[in-house]
C-alpha positions in Angstrom: 185.3 -125.6 47.1 186.8 -127.1 43.9 184.2 -128.1 41.3 185.2 -131.2 39.4 184.2 -131.4 35.7 182.3 -134.4 34.6 184.6 -137.1 33.1 184.0 -137.6 29.4 185.1 -140.2 26.9 187.8 -137.7 25.7 189.4 -137.9 29.2 189.4 -141.7 29.1 190.9 -141.6 25.5 193.6 -139.2 26.6 194.6 -141.4 29.6 194.8 -144.5 27.4 196.3 -142.7 24.4 193.5 -143.9 22.1 190.8 -142.1 20.2 187.4 -141.0 21.7 185.6 -143.0 19.0 187.5 -146.2 20.2 186.4 -145.5 23.8 182.8 -145.0 22.7 182.8 -148.3 20.7 184.4 -150.1 23.6 181.8 -148.8 26.1 179.1 -150.0 23.7 180.7 -153.4 23.3 181.4 -153.1 19.6 182.7 -156.3 18.0 185.2 -154.0 16.1 187.1 -153.4 19.4 189.5 -156.1 20.9 188.7 -157.6 24.2 191.9 -156.2 25.7 191.0 -152.7 24.7 187.4 -153.1 26.1 188.8 -154.3 29.4 191.3 -151.3 29.6 188.5 -148.8 28.7 186.1 -150.3 31.3 188.8 -150.3 34.0 189.7 -146.7 33.3 186.1 -145.6 33.2 185.5 -147.2 36.6 188.7 -145.6 38.1 187.8 -142.2 36.8 184.1 -142.5 37.9 182.8 -142.0 34.3 179.1 -141.6 34.1 177.5 -142.0 30.6 175.4 -139.2 29.2 172.1 -141.0 28.7 170.4 -138.1 26.9 173.3 -137.8 24.5 173.1 -141.6 24.0 169.4 -141.4 23.4 169.9 -138.7 20.8 172.4 -140.9 19.0 170.6 -144.2 19.2 167.0 -143.0 19.4 166.5 -145.0 22.6 167.3 -144.3 26.3 166.0 -147.6 27.7 164.1 -145.4 30.3 160.4 -145.3 30.9 158.7 -142.3 32.5 156.0 -143.1 35.0 153.5 -140.5 36.2 151.3 -141.3 39.3 149.2 -139.0 41.4 151.3 -140.0 44.5 153.9 -142.7 45.0 153.3 -143.1 48.7 149.9 -144.8 48.2 150.2 -148.6 48.5 148.2 -149.1 45.3 150.4 -147.0 43.1 153.6 -148.3 44.7 152.5 -151.9 43.9 151.6 -151.0 40.3 155.1 -149.5 39.9 156.6 -152.6 41.3 154.8 -154.7 38.6 155.9 -152.4 35.9 159.5 -152.4 37.0 159.6 -156.2 37.3 158.7 -156.5 33.6 160.9 -153.5 32.6 164.0 -155.0 34.3 163.7 -158.2 32.3 163.9 -156.1 29.1 166.9 -154.0 30.3 164.8 -150.8 30.9 164.8 -148.5 33.9 162.1 -146.2 35.2 161.7 -142.6 36.3 158.9 -142.0 38.7 157.1 -138.6 38.8 154.2 -137.5 41.0 151.5 -135.2 39.8 149.8 -134.8 43.2 146.5 -134.7 41.3 147.7 -131.2 40.1 146.9 -130.5 36.4 149.7 -128.0 35.9 152.2 -130.3 37.5 151.1 -133.2 35.2 151.6 -130.9 32.1 155.1 -129.9 33.3 156.0 -133.5 34.0 155.0 -134.7 30.5 157.3 -131.9 29.0 160.2 -132.8 31.3 160.0 -136.5 30.5 159.9 -135.7 26.8 163.0 -133.5 27.1 164.7 -136.3 29.1 164.3 -138.5 26.0 162.4 -141.3 27.7 161.3 -144.1 25.4 157.7 -143.6 26.4 155.3 -142.7 29.2 153.0 -144.8 31.5 150.6 -142.7 33.5 147.6 -142.7 35.8 145.7 -139.4 35.3 145.3 -137.0 38.2 141.8 -136.4 39.7 141.8 -132.8 38.6 142.8 -133.4 35.0 139.9 -132.6 32.6 141.9 -131.4 29.6 144.1 -134.1 28.0 145.9 -132.0 25.4 149.3 -132.5 27.0 148.9 -136.3 26.5 147.8 -135.7 22.9 150.8 -133.5 22.3 153.1 -136.3 23.6 151.5 -138.7 21.2 151.8 -136.3 18.3 155.5 -136.2 18.9 155.7 -140.0 18.6 155.9 -140.7 22.3 154.4 -144.2 23.2 151.7 -143.7 26.0 149.9 -146.3 28.1 147.4 -145.4 30.8 146.5 -147.4 33.9 143.8 -147.3 36.6 142.7 -143.7 36.1 142.2 -143.6 32.3 140.0 -141.8 29.8 138.3 -142.8 26.6 139.0 -139.3 25.2 142.5 -140.5 24.3 143.3 -143.3 21.8 145.8 -145.2 24.0 146.3 -148.6 25.4 145.0 -148.8 28.9 144.7 -151.2 31.8 142.1 -150.9 34.5 139.9 -153.0 36.7 136.2 -153.4 36.2 135.3 -150.6 38.6 131.6 -150.9 37.7 131.6 -154.6 38.7 133.5 -153.9 41.9 131.2 -151.1 43.0 128.1 -153.2 42.1 129.3 -156.1 44.2 130.0 -153.8 47.2 126.4 -152.4 47.1 124.9 -155.8 46.4 126.7 -157.1 49.5 125.5 -154.2 51.6 121.9 -154.9 50.4 122.3 -158.6 51.4 123.2 -157.4 54.8 119.9 -155.6 55.1 121.0 -152.1 54.2 118.4 -150.0 52.4 119.6 -146.5 52.5 123.2 -146.6 51.2 125.2 -143.4 50.8 128.1 -143.0 48.3 131.3 -140.9 48.4 132.4 -140.1 44.8 134.6 -137.8 42.8 133.0 -135.3 40.4 135.8 -135.2 37.8 136.1 -136.9 34.5 138.4 -139.7 35.7 136.8 -142.9 34.5 137.2 -145.0 37.7 134.9 -142.8 39.8 132.3 -142.5 37.1 132.2 -146.3 36.8 132.0 -146.8 40.5 129.1 -144.4 40.7 127.4 -146.2 37.8 127.8 -149.5 39.6 126.3 -148.0 42.8 123.3 -146.6 40.9 122.6 -149.8 39.0 122.9 -152.1 42.0 120.3 -149.9 43.8 118.0 -150.0 40.8 118.4 -153.8 40.2 117.4 -154.4 43.8 114.4 -152.1 43.8 116.0 -149.3 45.8 115.7 -145.6 44.9 118.6 -143.4 43.9 118.6 -140.4 46.3 120.8 -137.5 45.3 121.2 -136.3 48.9 123.1 -139.6 49.7 125.7 -139.1 47.0 128.5 -136.8 48.3 131.3 -135.6 45.8 134.8 -134.8 47.1 138.5 -135.5 46.5 138.1 -138.7 48.6 141.0 -138.1 50.9 140.8 -138.7 54.7 139.6 -135.1 55.5 137.1 -135.4 52.7 135.7 -138.6 54.2 135.3 -136.8 57.5 133.5 -133.8 56.0 131.3 -136.0 53.8 130.2 -138.1 56.9 129.5 -135.0 58.9 127.3 -133.8 56.0 125.3 -137.1 56.0 124.8 -136.9 59.8 122.9 -133.6 59.2 120.2 -135.4 57.3 116.8 -136.0 58.9 117.0 -139.7 58.0 120.5 -141.2 58.4 122.0 -143.7 55.9 122.4 -147.3 57.2 125.5 -147.8 55.1 128.3 -145.8 53.3 130.2 -147.0 50.3 133.2 -144.8 49.6 135.0 -144.9 46.2 138.2 -144.8 48.2 139.5 -146.4 51.4 140.7 -143.1 52.7 137.2 -141.6 52.4 135.8 -144.6 54.3 138.5 -144.2 56.9 137.5 -140.6 57.4 133.9 -141.6 57.8 134.8 -144.3 60.3 136.6 -141.7 62.5 133.5 -139.4 62.5 131.1 -142.3 63.3 133.3 -143.3 66.3 133.4 -139.7 67.5 129.6 -139.6 67.5 129.4 -143.0 69.2 127.6 -144.6 66.1 128.2 -148.3 66.0 129.8 -149.9 62.9 128.3 -151.8 61.3 125.2 -152.2 63.5 124.0 -148.6 62.8 125.9 -147.7 59.8 127.9 -150.2 57.7 131.1 -149.1 55.9 132.9 -150.2 52.7 135.7 -148.7 50.7 137.6 -149.4 47.5 141.3 -150.2 46.8 142.3 -152.6 49.6 145.0 -150.3 51.0 147.1 -152.1 53.7 145.6 -150.1 56.6 142.1 -151.5 55.9 142.8 -154.8 57.5 144.0 -153.0 60.7 141.1 -150.6 61.3 138.6 -151.3 64.1 136.5 -152.9 62.7 138.5 -154.1 59.7 137.2 -152.4 56.5 135.3 -154.1 53.7 136.9 -153.1 50.4 137.8 -154.1 46.8 141.2 -155.4 45.8 142.4 -153.8 42.6 145.1 -156.4 41.7 147.8 -153.7 41.6 150.9 -155.9 40.8 149.0 -157.7 38.0 147.9 -154.3 36.7 151.5 -153.1 36.6 152.8 -156.1 34.8 150.0 -156.0 32.1 150.6 -152.2 31.7 154.3 -152.8 31.1 153.5 -155.6 28.6 151.2 -153.3 26.6 153.9 -150.6 26.7 156.6 -152.8 25.2 154.2 -154.1 22.6 153.7 -150.6 21.4 157.4 -149.7 21.7 158.3 -152.6 19.4 155.4 -152.0 16.9 155.2 -150.0 13.7 153.3 -146.9 14.6 151.3 -147.0 11.4 149.9 -150.4 12.3 149.5 -149.9 16.1 146.0 -150.5 17.5 145.4 -149.5 21.2 144.4 -152.3 23.5 142.2 -152.2 26.6 142.7 -154.7 29.4 140.0 -154.9 32.1 140.9 -156.9 35.2 138.2 -158.4 37.5 138.7 -157.1 41.1 138.0 -159.0 44.2 135.5 -158.1 47.0 137.1 -158.4 50.4 134.4 -158.7 53.0 135.4 -157.7 56.6 133.5 -156.8 59.8 132.8 -153.1 58.9 129.9 -154.3 56.7 128.7 -157.5 58.3 125.4 -156.6 60.0 124.2 -160.2 59.9 125.8 -162.9 62.0 127.1 -165.8 60.0 
């Protein structure tokens, strides 16, 4: 098979019998180049399938107009919607995005930060993986002058701008709602890592119990990675207790879905015997049987605000930059999985 070399500005220059510097200036719309020459260069570039070397351009100009985005997984509706919000703002400012997935793997996250830096992106927007407890790779990127903004899964151990929802308030409202429905023994699925969202949801759960005169019972709090299989295992664990819970609040919709599957397999009625609530308002939650009570995280709004903070930092003088924190108020979505009382 014949391997074709990549077309360069020197190839275009040779075809048009002009200098490579003229081709470069024409491609960059320099006012020093005539319109006729610009048209001829653009036509030749298209005919020859010329692809600009973005990394080389970034080295010359100090800008690539590309933002690196790191998410735990891009196939989750929440992260996909946040990315959409970021991209809508980026497109208006002539920036493109590169999306990388960490799969909640610390080593993968470290490698991705390094790869994005070597790709000369203008900066990084990230949501921290569940298993990340050491943030030195993010600090190293900052030390190298890389703008960094965190969203959703953030940490106060880094001095960065961040956008998140009020996870504490969202969790508090879920538990308060379950108590209003007559629930008195409410279990909670959480994640034991350092990621702020799960710590705040646990704190909201604990405070809602306390404020309503209910005890915190350690046996009702089950830590896991909060995926579907984890929800199943956590629910099976709760069913081994001498006294069953009358409600389960999962810090993720996937954990709640796993619990729902197990309860159905054991012929336990939802919500009459055990009420269920999740967190995130993933699309499937409105189609479960019964539909799942959850918390809407305002994902597109979060993406847009995250992009706005990123571009503010990108345009700022590093010496005067002060990180900003935006906290969005989530919305409790009440559905049949938690409605014990007839309305």
